[in-house]
C-alpha positions in Angstrom: 25.8 9.9 13.7 28.6 12.1 15.1 29.4 15.5 16.6 29.9 18.4 14.2 33.6 18.4 13.2 37.2 17.2 13.6 38.7 14.1 15.1 35.8 13.8 17.5 33.6 13.1 14.5 35.7 10.2 13.3 36.0 8.8 16.8 32.3 9.0 17.4 31.5 7.3 14.1 34.0 4.6 14.9 32.4 4.1 18.3 29.0 3.9 16.7 30.1 1.2 14.2 31.7 -0.7 17.1 28.3 -0.5 18.9 26.6 -1.9 15.8 28.9 -4.9 15.8 27.8 -5.7 19.4 24.1 -5.1 18.5 23.1 -6.6 15.2 20.4 -4.8 13.1 17.2 -6.5 13.9 14.7 -3.6 14.2 14.5 -0.7 11.7 12.6 2.5 12.2 11.6 4.4 9.0 10.4 7.9 9.4 8.5 9.4 6.4 6.8 12.7 6.6 4.1 12.5 3.9 1.4 9.9 3.4 2.0 9.9 -0.3 5.6 8.9 0.3 4.8 6.3 3.0 2.0 4.3 1.5 4.1 2.7 -1.4 6.5 1.4 1.2 3.7 0.2 3.4 2.2 -1.8 0.5 5.5 -3.0 -0.9 6.3 -4.8 2.4 2.7 -5.6 3.4 3.1 -3.5 6.6 0.1 -3.4 8.9 -1.2 -0.4 10.8 -0.9 -0.8 14.5 -4.4 -1.1 16.1 -2.9 -0.5 19.6 -0.8 2.7 19.3 2.6 2.8 21.2 2.3 6.6 21.2 0.6 9.0 23.7 -3.1 9.4 23.4 -4.3 12.2 21.1 -1.3 12.4 18.8 -2.0 11.8 15.1 1.2 9.6 14.6 0.6 6.3 12.7 2.8 3.2 13.0 2.9 0.5 10.3 4.8 -2.6 11.1 5.7 -6.1 9.8 8.6 -8.5 9.2 10.7 -8.7 6.1 13.1 -11.7 6.1 15.0 -11.2 9.3 14.1 -7.6 10.0 11.4 -6.1 12.1 10.2 -3.0 10.2 8.4 0.0 11.8 7.3 2.8 9.6 6.2 6.0 11.3 4.2 8.6 9.5 3.4 11.7 11.6 -0.1 11.7 10.4 -2.4 14.6 9.5 -2.6 17.9 11.4 -5.7 17.5 13.6 -7.0 21.0 12.8 -6.1 21.5 9.1 -6.0 17.9 7.8 -2.6 18.2 6.0 0.5 16.1 6.4 2.4 17.0 9.6 5.6 18.0 7.8 8.6 20.0 9.3 11.2 19.7 12.0 8.8 19.9 15.0 6.8 16.8 14.1 10.0 15.0 12.9 11.8 15.5 16.1 8.8 14.5 18.3 8.0 11.3 16.4 11.7 10.3 16.3 12.1 10.7 20.0 8.8 8.9 20.8 9.6 6.1 18.3 13.1 5.5 19.7 11.7 5.3 23.2 8.9 2.9 22.3 10.5 0.7 19.7 14.3 0.7 20.6 15.4 0.5 16.9 18.9 -0.5 15.8 18.8 1.7 12.8 16.8 4.7 11.6 16.0 5.5 7.9 14.6 8.9 7.2 13.2 8.7 3.7 11.4 11.3 1.7 11.3 13.8 -1.1 13.5 16.9 -1.3 14.4 19.8 -3.4 17.7 19.5 -5.4 20.3 21.9 -6.8 21.1 21.4 -10.4 24.3 23.4 -9.8 25.4 20.5 -7.7 24.4 17.9 -10.2 20.9 17.0 -9.0 18.1 16.1 -11.4 14.4 15.4 -11.0 14.0 11.8 -9.9 17.5 11.4 -8.5 17.8 9.6 -5.2 20.5 10.7 -2.8 22.1 9.1 0.2 23.0 12.0 2.5 26.6 12.1 3.8 26.0 15.1 6.1 22.9 16.8 7.5 22.5 20.4 8.8 20.0 23.1 9.3 19.8 26.3 7.2 17.2 28.4 8.9 18.5 28.5 12.5 20.5 31.7 12.4 22.2 32.5 15.8 25.0 35.1 15.0 26.9 34.5 18.3 30.2 32.5 18.5 29.6 28.8 19.1 25.8 29.3 19.1 26.2 29.7 15.3 27.6 26.2 15.1 24.8 24.9 17.3 22.3 26.5 15.0 23.7 24.9 11.9 23.8 21.6 13.8 26.1 19.8 11.3 26.1 16.0 11.8 27.5 13.1 9.9 25.2 10.5 8.5 26.2 6.9 9.1 28.8 5.9 6.5 27.6 3.1 4.2 30.2 2.8 1.4 29.2 -0.7 0.5 25.5 0.3 0.1 26.4 3.3 -2.1 28.6 1.1 -4.3 26.3 -1.9 -4.6 23.1 0.1 -5.2 24.8 2.7 -7.3 23.4 5.6 -5.3 24.3 9.3 -5.5 25.8 10.9 -2.4 25.3 14.5 -1.3 24.9 16.8 1.7 21.4 17.5 3.0 20.2 20.8 4.4 17.0 21.1 6.4 14.6 24.0 7.0 10.9 24.5 7.9 10.0 26.3 4.6 9.3 24.9 1.2 10.7 28.0 -0.5 14.2 29.4 0.0 14.9 32.9 1.3 18.2 34.7 0.5 19.4 34.0 4.0 18.5 30.4 3.7 20.3 30.3 0.3 23.5 31.7 1.9 23.5 29.0 4.6 22.7 26.2 2.2 25.7 27.3 0.0 27.8 27.4 3.2 26.5 23.9 4.0 27.6 22.8 0.5 24.2 21.0 0.2 23.0 19.1 -2.9 19.5 18.6 -1.6 17.2 20.3 0.9 14.2 19.0 2.9 12.1 19.8 6.0 12.9 16.9 8.4 16.3 15.4 8.0 18.4 17.5 10.4 15.7 17.2 13.1 15.8 13.4 12.9 19.6 13.5 12.9 19.6 15.6 16.1 17.4 13.2 18.1 19.1 10.1 16.7 22.5 11.6 17.7 21.3 12.4 21.2 20.0 8.9 21.8 22.9 7.2 20.0 21.0 5.4 17.2 22.6 5.3 13.8 20.7 6.9 11.0 20.8 7.2 7.2 18.9 9.6 5.0 17.4 8.7 1.6 16.0 11.7 -0.4 14.4 11.8 -3.8 14.4 15.0 -5.8 11.0 16.4 -6.7 12.0 19.9 -7.7 15.0 22.0 -8.6 15.4 24.8 -6.1 17.7 26.7 -8.5 15.6 25.8 -11.6 13.2 27.9 -13.7 9.9 26.6 -12.4 8.1 27.6 -9.2 9.1 25.2 -6.4 5.5 24.4 -5.2 4.2 23.7 -8.8 7.2 21.5 -9.6 6.9 19.7 -6.3 3.2 18.8 -6.8 3.8 17.9 -10.5 6.5 15.4 -9.7 5.5 14.1 -6.3 3.8 10.9 -7.4 6.5 9.9 -10.0 9.4 10.7 -7.7 7.8 8.8 -4.8 7.9 5.7 -7.0 11.6 6.1 -7.4 12.0 6.6 -3.7 9.9 3.5 -3.0 12.1 1.5 -5.3 15.3 2.6 -3.5 14.0 2.0 0.0 12.9 -1.5 -1.2 16.4 -2.1 -2.5 17.8 -1.2 0.9 15.9 -4.1 2.4 16.2 -6.6 -0.4 19.9 -6.1 -1.3 21.3 -4.4 1.8 20.0 -4.9 5.3 18.4 -8.3 4.7 21.7 -9.6 3.4 23.6 -8.0 6.3 26.3 -6.3 4.3 25.7 -2.6 5.1 28.2 -2.8 7.9 31.5 -4.7 8.3 31.9 -8.3 9.7 29.0 -9.4 7.7 28.8 -13.1 8.3 29.4 -12.9 12.1 26.7 -10.3 12.5 24.3 -12.1 10.2 24.6 -15.2 12.4 23.8 -13.3 15.5 21.0 -11.5 13.7 19.4 -14.9 12.7 19.5 -16.1 16.3 17.9 -12.9 17.5 15.2 -12.8 14.9 14.2 -16.4 15.6 13.4 -15.4 19.1 11.6 -12.3 17.9 9.5 -14.4 15.5 8.4 -16.7 18.3 7.2 -13.7 20.2 5.3 -12.5 17.1 3.4 -15.7 16.8 2.6 -15.7 20.5 1.4 -12.1 20.5 0.2 -10.5 17.2 0.1 -7.0 18.8 3.9 -7.0 19.1 4.3 -6.8 15.3 4.5 -8.8 12.1 2.4 -9.2 9.0 -1.3 -10.0 9.5 -1.3 -12.9 7.0 1.6 -14.7 8.7 1.5 -13.3 12.3 -2.2 -13.7 13.1 -2.7 -16.6 15.5 -5.2 -19.2 14.4 -7.6 -19.5 17.4 -10.1 -21.9 15.8 -9.8 -25.1 13.9 -11.2 -25.3 10.4 -13.9 -27.8 9.6 -12.6 -31.0 7.9 -12.9 -30.8 4.2 -13.8 -27.1 4.1 -11.8 -24.7 2.0 -9.7 -22.2 3.9 -7.9 -19.0 3.0 -4.2 -19.7 3.9 -2.6 -16.4 2.8 -3.4 -13.1 1.3 -1.2 -10.8 -0.9 -1.5 -7.6 -2.9 0.4 -5.4 -5.3 0.1 -2.1 -7.0 1.5 0.0 -9.8 4.0 2.7 -9.0 1.8 5.7 -9.6 0.1 6.8 -6.4 -2.7 9.4 -6.8 -3.8 11.6 -3.9 -7.5 12.5 -4.3 -6.9 16.2 -3.7 -4.6 16.4 -6.7 -6.6 14.2 -9.1 -8.8 16.9 -10.7 -5.9 19.1 -11.7 -3.9 16.2 -13.0 -6.7 14.6 -15.0 -7.7 17.8 -16.7 -4.1 18.6 -17.5 -3.4 15.2 -18.9 -6.5 15.3 -21.1 -6.0 18.9 -22.2 -9.6 19.8 -21.1 -10.6 23.2 -19.6 -14.4 22.7 -19.3 -15.2 24.5 -15.9 -18.5 22.7 -15.5 -17.0 19.2 -15.8 -14.1 20.2 -13.6 -16.6 21.4 -10.9 -18.6 18.1 -11.2 -15.5 16.0 -10.8 -14.4 18.1 -7.8 -17.7 17.3 -6.1 -17.5 13.6 -7.0 -14.0 13.4 -5.6 -15.3 14.6 -2.2 -18.3 12.3 -2.1 -16.5 9.1 -2.9 -14.5 9.1 0.4 -11.5 7.9 -1.5 -8.2 9.4 -0.3 -5.6 7.6 -2.3 -5.4 5.2 -5.2 -2.8 3.5 -7.4 -3.0 3.7 -11.2 -1.0 2.4 -14.1 -1.6 5.5 -16.2 1.2 8.0 -16.0 2.8 10.9 -18.0 5.2 8.4 -19.6 2.4 6.4 -21.1 0.5 9.5 -22.3 3.7 10.8 -23.9 4.1 7.6 -25.7 0.4 7.2 -26.6 -1.0 10.7 -26.7 -4.0 9.4 -28.7 -5.4 7.8 -25.4 -6.4 11.3 -24.3 -8.1 12.3 -27.6 -11.8 11.7 -28.1 -12.9 9.3 -30.8 -9.6 7.7 -31.9 -9.3 3.9 -32.3 -7.0 3.0 -29.5 -8.0 -0.5 -28.4 -4.8 -2.1 -29.6 -2.6 0.3 -27.7 -4.8 -0.1 -24.5 -4.6 -3.9 -24.7 -0.8 -3.8 -25.2 -0.4 -1.7 -22.0 -3.1 -3.5 -20.0 -2.0 -7.1 -20.8 1.5 -6.4 -19.6 0.5 -4.3 -16.6 -2.0 -6.8 -15.1 0.4 -9.7 -15.6 3.2 -7.8 -13.8 0.9 -6.9 -10.9 -0.6 -10.4 -10.6 2.9 -11.9 -10.5 4.0 -9.5 -7.7 0.8 -10.1 -5.6 1.1 -13.8 -6.1 4.7 -13.9 -5.0 3.9 -11.9 -1.9 1.1 -14.3 -1.1 3.2 -17.4 -1.7 5.9 -16.1 0.5 3.5 -15.6 3.4 2.0 -19.0 2.8 5.4 -20.6 3.5 5.3 -23.5 1.1 7.1 -23.8 -2.3 5.4 -22.6 -5.5 5.6 -26.2 -6.8 2.9 -27.1 -4.2 0.3 -25.1 -6.1 -1.9 -27.4 -8.0 -4.5 -25.1 -9.5 -4.7 -21.5 -10.7 -7.8 -19.3 -10.9 -7.1 -15.9 -12.6 -9.7 -13.1 -12.6 -9.5 -9.9 -14.7 -11.7 -7.5 -16.6 -8.8 -5.5 -17.9 -7.2 -7.7 -20.6 -8.2 -9.7 -23.7 -5.8 -12.1 -25.5 -5.2 -15.7 -26.6 -3.7 -17.5 -24.8 -5.2 -15.8 -21.7 -3.5 -14.1 -18.9 -3.7 -17.2 -16.8 -0.9 -18.8 -18.9 1.3 -15.8 -18.7 0.8 -15.6 -15.0 1.6 -19.3 -14.6 4.8 -18.9 -16.7 5.8 -15.8 -14.8 5.5 -17.6 -11.4 7.2 -20.8 -12.6 4.2 -23.0 -12.0 4.4 -26.6 -13.1 3.1 -27.2 -16.7 0.5 -29.6 -15.3 -1.0 -26.9 -13.0 -4.7 -26.7 -13.9 -5.9 -23.2 -14.8 -9.2 -21.4 -14.9 -9.6 -17.9 -16.4 -12.6 -15.7 -15.3 -13.0 -12.7 -17.7 -15.1 -9.5 -17.3 -16.9 -10.3 -14.1 -16.3 -6.7 -12.8 -16.5 -6.0 -9.2 -17.9 -9.4 -8.3 -14.9 -11.2 -9.8 -13.0 -11.5 -6.6 -15.7 -13.2 -4.7 -16.6 -15.3 -7.7 -13.0 -16.4 -7.8 -13.1 -17.4 -4.2 -16.2 -19.5 -4.9 -14.6 -21.3 -7.8 -11.3 -21.8 -5.9 -13.4 -23.2 -2.9 -15.1 -25.7 -5.1 -11.8 -26.8 -6.6 -10.1 -27.2 -3.2 -13.0 -29.2 -1.7 -13.3 -31.5 -4.6 -9.6 -32.2 -5.1 -8.1 -33.5 -1.7 -4.7 -32.1 -1.0 -4.9 -29.4 -3.7 -3.7 -25.9 -3.2 -5.3 -23.2 -5.3 -3.8 -19.8 -6.1 -6.5 -17.2 -6.9 -5.1 -14.0 -8.5 -7.0 -10.9 -9.5 -5.5 -8.0 -11.4 -7.1 -4.8 -12.9 -6.2 -1.5 -14.5 -8.5 1.4 -15.5 -6.4 2.2 -18.7 -8.8 -0.1 -20.6 -11.5 2.6 -20.1 -9.5 5.8 -19.7 -11.0 8.6 -21.7 -11.0 12.4 -21.7 -13.9 14.2 -20.0 -17.0 14.7 -22.1 -20.3 16.5 -21.5 -21.9 13.7 -23.5 -20.7 11.1 -20.9 -20.9 12.7 -17.5 -21.1 9.3 -15.9 -17.5 8.7 -16.9 -16.4 11.1 -14.2 -17.8 8.7 -11.5 -15.2 6.2 -12.6 -12.4 8.8 -12.7 -13.3 9.8 -9.1 -13.8 6.2 -7.8 -11.8 3.5 -9.5 -8.2 2.4 -8.9 -5.7 -0.3 -10.1 -3.9 -3.1 -8.4 -3.8 -6.9 -7.9 -4.7 -9.4 -5.2 -3.8 -13.0 -4.5 -5.1 -15.7 -2.2 -4.0 -19.3 -1.4 -6.9 -21.6 -0.7 -6.9 -25.2 0.4 -8.8 -27.7 2.6 -7.4 -29.5 5.6 -4.4 -27.2 6.3 -1.1 -28.6 7.4 -0.8 -27.2 10.9 3.0 -27.6 10.9 3.3 -24.8 8.4 0.0 -23.4 7.2 -2.1 -20.9 9.2 -5.7 -20.7 8.0 -7.3 -17.3 8.2 -10.8 -17.8 7.0 -12.9 -20.9 6.4 -15.1 -20.6 3.3 -18.1 -22.6 4.5 -20.7 -22.2 1.7 -21.3 -19.9 -1.3 -24.1 -18.5 -3.3 -24.6 -16.6 -6.5 -27.9 -14.8 -7.5 -28.8 -13.0 -10.7 -31.4 -10.3 -10.6 -33.6 -10.5 -13.7 -34.0 -7.5 -16.0 -31.0 -5.7 -14.6 -28.5 -6.3 -17.4 -28.3 -2.6 -18.3 -27.7 -1.4 -14.8 -24.0 -2.1 -15.0 -23.3 -1.8 -18.7 -19.9 -2.3 -20.4 -19.2 -2.3 -24.1 -15.9 -3.1 -25.9 -15.3 -0.5 -28.7 -12.4 0.7 -30.7 -11.8 3.2 -28.0 -11.5 0.6 -25.3 -14.3 -0.3 -22.8 -17.1 2.1 -22.1 -18.8 1.6 -18.7 -22.1 3.1 -17.5 -23.5 2.7 -14.0 -27.2 3.4 -13.6 -28.2 5.7 -10.8 -30.6 3.1 -9.4 -27.8 0.6 -8.7 -27.5 1.3 -4.9 -31.3 1.1 -4.6 -31.5 -2.2 -6.4 -28.9 -3.7 -4.2 -30.6 -2.3 -1.1 -33.9 -3.9 -2.2 -32.5 -7.4 -2.7 -29.6 -7.7 -0.3 -31.5 -8.8 2.8 -33.1 -11.9 1.3 -29.8 -13.0 -0.2 -28.0 -12.6 3.1 -30.7 -14.4 5.1 -30.3 -17.4 2.9 -26.6 -17.6 3.5 -26.8 -16.9 7.3 -29.4 -19.5 7.8 -26.6 -22.1 7.7 -25.2 -20.8 11.0 -28.6 -21.2 12.7 -29.0 -17.4 12.9 -32.6 -17.1 11.9 -33.1 -13.7 13.5 -32.6 -10.3 12.0 -29.6 -9.2 14.2 -27.1 -8.7 11.5 -24.6 -7.3 14.0 -23.9 -10.8 15.3 -21.7 -11.5 12.2 -18.9 -9.8 10.4 -19.3 -8.1 7.0 -16.6 -8.1 4.4 -18.3 -6.2 1.6 -16.8 -5.1 -1.7 -17.0 -1.3 -1.5 -18.5 -0.5 -4.9 -19.0 3.0 -3.6 -20.0 4.9 -0.5 -23.7 4.9 -1.6 -23.8 1.1 -1.8 -22.2 0.7 1.7 -24.5 3.3 3.2 -27.6 1.7 1.7 -26.6 -1.8 3.0 -25.7 -0.4 6.4 -29.1 1.3 6.6 -31.2 -1.6 5.4 -29.6 -4.2 7.7 -29.3 -1.7 10.6 -25.6 -2.4 11.0 -23.5 -0.7 13.7 -21.1 1.8 12.0 -18.0 -0.2 12.8 -19.3 -3.3 11.0 -18.2 -1.9 7.6 -14.9 -0.5 8.8 -12.8 -2.8 6.7 -14.8 -2.0 3.6 -14.7 1.7 4.1 -10.9 1.6 4.8 -10.2 -0.3 1.6 -12.3 2.2 -0.3 -10.5 5.1 1.3 -7.0 3.7 0.7 -7.3 2.0 -2.7 -10.6 3.2 -4.3 -12.8 0.6 -6.0 -10.2 -1.6 -7.5 -12.8 -3.9 -9.0 -12.2 -7.7 -8.4 -9.1 -7.0 -6.3 -10.8 -5.0 -3.6 -12.2 -7.9 -1.6 -8.7 -9.1 -0.9 -7.9 -5.7 0.6 -11.1 -5.8 2.6 -10.2 -9.2 4.0 -6.8 -8.0 5.1 -8.4 -5.1 6.9 -10.9 -7.5 8.4 -8.0 -9.4 10.1 -6.7 -6.1 11.4 -10.1 -5.2 12.8 -10.3 -8.5 14.5 -7.2 -7.7 16.5 -9.0 -4.8 18.1 -11.9 -6.9 19.3 -12.2 -8.3 22.8 -14.4 -10.7 24.7 -17.9 -11.1 23.5 -17.2 -8.9 20.5 -14.8 -11.6 19.2 -17.5 -14.3 19.5 -19.9 -12.2 17.5 -17.4 -11.9 14.7 -16.5 -15.6 14.2 -19.1 -16.0 11.4 -19.7 -13.5 8.7 -20.4 -12.8 5.0 -18.1 -12.0 2.1 -20.1 -10.1 -0.5 -19.7 -8.4 -3.9 -22.0 -7.1 -6.6 -21.2 -7.2 -10.3 -22.7 -7.0 -13.8 -26.0 -8.7 -14.2 -26.8 -7.5 -11.5 -25.1 -10.5 -9.9 -24.9 -11.0 -6.1 -22.0 -13.1 -5.0 -21.7 -14.3 -1.4 -19.7 -16.6 0.8 -20.6 -17.6 4.4 -17.2 -17.6 6.2 -15.6 -18.1 9.6 -12.8 -15.9 10.8 -10.4 -18.4 12.4 -8.2 -15.7 13.9 -10.6 -14.2 16.5 
């Protein structure tokens, strides 16, 4: 960052670069204004929400943190406005969180990433990602000499020519104001600023970063054309999810190909050597104190020793498609994509979206797919071939990404995997997806594979049960369990004849999960998270039609009976008592154990909580997974277990002791109850 103009600007930038040479980049602060923009980055790098905030009490600001290669990453989202519940966008929140974050985290570099409006007259197009060269305000008008310059607040962004060249990024000037639209006065200043893109935070971040002498770069993806033909607000909402995916990809490249390789600034090798030394010390601190940062799956300290010969979870991973859906935008998008204007169905889906408690989900389905296969949105057409072509590729891609993330956290080479268990209800082919996953990961040809098809929501826990049996009966084995699902296989337009379809539209999401499982972990490199002590499966007679799925020429048709939550409530206590008896807990105090429950929907969680008289916090991990990812079928239990580890970090004293033992549960077609008695080895 630098003062506004002239030789002083060049001198300040030179001084800043010199400072960077003395202080290698080890800690990065990312500031992103909207949750929609932030979550893809959070999930891409497996960042963890900080249970112990570094910010003042009462503010809505959220910190996600973790480690990627040699970098400590802190992503700050200003959160939701406490009164109105919308994202805290604009310059006030941006300047406050930037100041507080610098004070608390002492970053070496700031990245302000987000969406922006673009000017087609300056060459901007929807989906373009720009690296800002200069940042200024356009709505601070002070027509007094010198004060006018202060109002504009022109500042240079950190110069990164190598980054621009190697990642083939566009460069343009950024103008900031507190309004989404553009008044004539704003337009005049924007033209004077020679801006290519406009946003609502950049110049505020730049001002604070400049004051506190922290270098900053600005990455902005174009959602709308300010000088285009469409209304700004409509175009922004229409393109938000798609453009966010492009933004996420660029931010990911910054880490993978830029900062992690240490070539953004000069004197690469010298700085990289210093950085490695510094981060080694940082990592030691991470393993000594989880609250200071790092990924849950690698940073959590194993406090307890696993029982000899018992299978343990050694690492967790997840992955998602690029399309992020905010629940408040789902109804409009779904009815637009399916060309439906039925007001009663729209009203019903609107009600369902509110009752599911889901806030965000990831889906494979997007406008690009519908443009290529418009028949998917038409009632009654034979489309199973098209659906399987899309699904088979999508689930394999997500499973590979989740597995690679999991293997990286595990810390051992992929060649050490001896068995593969693959779970999916979203594909059908010969050879099965297990072979394509094994090939994509580069597993050895002699790796022994098991494929579990069409187990629905219970598939994740069923996969854990199968992997547990393999690990315990094959000494020295290491089992990779992968799950991957997409709703495209059952995507249909709304129909008054199938009102139950709308439940799936409001509830289900896509994604993948991965788990490494093995017995007798190598303490020199492996860090067991959960011990899988014993497992059980129980089928409830005469319930085959309660969760009904049929493969037709239009894909899979699902139907969930209304009595499903009641059936689970009536049968869950006896099933859990049988599993819990192994711990010697013969009483009925179910609050003495933890509960990692697949969140089939809020009604199921509410019924279980009521029947077992659980304290509200006992199902926090399940409710968080449902809120953030929806019901992602077999994958969801992986997300629940990750949140369970986070919840464990918040516990103290006796509360930790009461959460050593617990149950991992899921309910699937049949109705089939799947359960595992487990120990949390990190509390």
